[in-house]
Every structure is written in C-alpha cells, then in structure tokens.
C-alpha positions, 0 to 999 in steps of 0.5 A: 088313215083310211084309203079306198085302195085295199092294198094300199091299207097297210102303208095308209095305216103306217103314215099316222105313225111316221108323221107323228115320229118324223113330222117337224123332226131336226137332226144335228147332222153336223155329228156322226150320231145326228147324221145317223138318226137322219139317215135311218129316218130317211130310209125307214120312210123311203121303204114305205114310199118304194114299197107303195110305189111297186104295189102301185105298179103290181095292182095297176099291171092287170088294168093296164092289159085289160084297156090294151085288149079293149082299145085293140078289139074296139079298133078291130070292130070299127074297121069291120063296120067302116068296110060296111058303111063306106060303100052304102055312103059312096052311093048316098053321096053320088046321089046327092052330087047328081042332084046338087049338079041339076040344081046348080044347072037349073039355077044358071039356066035361069040366071042365063035367061035373065041376063039375056033379057036384062042385056036386051033391055040395056041395048034398047035403052042405050039405042034411045039414049043415043038417039037423044044425045045425037039430039042434044048434040045437034041443038048444042051445036046451034046453041054454040054457033049463037053463043060464039057470034055473041061472044065475038060482038062482045069482043069487038065492043070491049076491045073498043071500050079498052082501047078508049080507056087505055088512051084516057089511062095513058093521058092520065098516067102522063099527067100524073108523072109529070106532077110526080116529078115535080113533087120529087124534086121538091122532096130532093130539095127539101131533103138535102136542107134537111140533110144539111141541118142533120149533118150540122146538128150531128157534128155539134152533138159529136163535138159535145160528146167529145167534150164531155168525154174528155171532162169524164176521162180527166175526172176518172183519172184525178178520181183514180189517182185520189183513190190510189193515194188514199189506199196507200195511206190506209195500207201504211196506217193499217201496217203501222197499227198492226206493228204497234200491236204486234210490238205491244204483243212481244213486250207483253210477252217478254214481261210474261216469259222474263219478268222473274229474272233479275237481269232483265229487271230494268228492262221488265220495269221500263216496259211496265212503265210504258204499259202503264202510261199507255193505259192511262192515256 
C-alpha cells in the first residue's frame, strides 16, 4: 500500500502483510497457548502503531516550530502597521465626524424652520375655528331655546291628553274589575260543584280499588296455598321415585355381589322374581 508521506512508507508496506496475517483472525484465549498467540499478535501490531505515532511526532516537530515563528513574526509586523495606520485613521474619523455634525445641524435648522411655519399655520387655523365655533354656539343656543319652548308646549299638551286617557282607562278598569268579580264568583260556584263531583268519583274509585285489591289478595293467597300443596306433592313423588330407584339399585347390587353365595340363594331368587315381574309390567 503506497503513501504520500515518505517516512510512513515502511509502516504502510507492513500494513498489507499484517492485514493478510491478522484480519479476521480468532484465538482460543481460554487456553494458555491461544492467549499467548493473541498477545504476540497484539504486540506486533501495537509496535507498528506506536512506531508510526513516534515518527509522526518527529517529522511534525519542525513544521510546528515553523508555524509558531510565522504567527509570531506576523503579529509583530501587524502591530507596527497598526501603529502607523491609527493616527491617520484618527484624522480621517475626526474630519468625517465634523462634516456629519455640520450636516445634522443644517438638517435640524431646516426642521426647526418647517415646524415654526407649521405652528404659525396651526395657530391661524385654530383662531379661525374658535370664531366659527363661537358663532355655531350662539346659533345653537337660539335653537336650544326654541326647542325648549316647543318641548314644554308638547309636554303640557301631552299631560292633558294623558290625564284624559288615564281617567277613561280608570273607568274602563273599574268596569272590568266588576265584571271580573262576577266571573270569579261564577267560576267559584262551578269549581265547588266540580270538586264535589270529583270527590264522589274519587271515593267510588277508592272503594272499587280496595275491593279489587282484596279480591286479588284472596286470589293470590289461594294460588299460593295451591302452589305450596302442589310443590309438596311433587317433592313427595320425587322422593318416592328416588327411594324406589335407590332400592332397586341396592337389590341389583346385592344380586351382582352376593348371587354366587348359597347362603343368599333364596334371597337372590326372590329378588330376581321381583325384578322379572316389574320388567313384565
């Protein structure tokens, strides 16, 4: 493998050999021999790596020293150039500041002149407006006086009309109150009659509801008694059937278990006779 740095050529040449020898290599580091081979490989590669680093530091040292000298000399020359430039720049800045101050003073004087002219114009306009407002106020006062007289006349006329309307309204309201009183008395009589009829109907409904409730309760009691009797009978029948099934099972178990014993031959025969009779029924 070639390199542009001549001092690195030996290490670059060895890199191909190392890659061919060690790339993808695995070692059984669980054994002493494998661990030793792995450490030897690492030591060889590390030797080239540390040698390369030492060579890099060696060949770079003169360049670093040269860079330091370049920066130091540039700083010295720059300081001397600034010392020459600064007084001249100060003269230029001073003259530019003076011209800018004159320019701003001229601008301010022009602005002051324009503001004075505008102020005089505003004062003249305000004086004219004040005169016009005074004339308008005088005319408005005359109009207000005429309007006040008109409003007062209308008020008096309206008060008279309202008094006449109020008197007529009070007469109408009195008539309506009397008619309403008569209607309310008639309505009260009708409501009392309706209330009496509703009370009688309510009492009749209550009596009928009580009768129906008593009949329903009696019917429910009879049905409950019949249901209890039926359930008791069904329980007794189920118990008798279960007892009979259990007894037949016990007889069959007895025959199956003791049928070969002569001592129970008569009993077994009687049981079989009973079973045959029941099977024939």
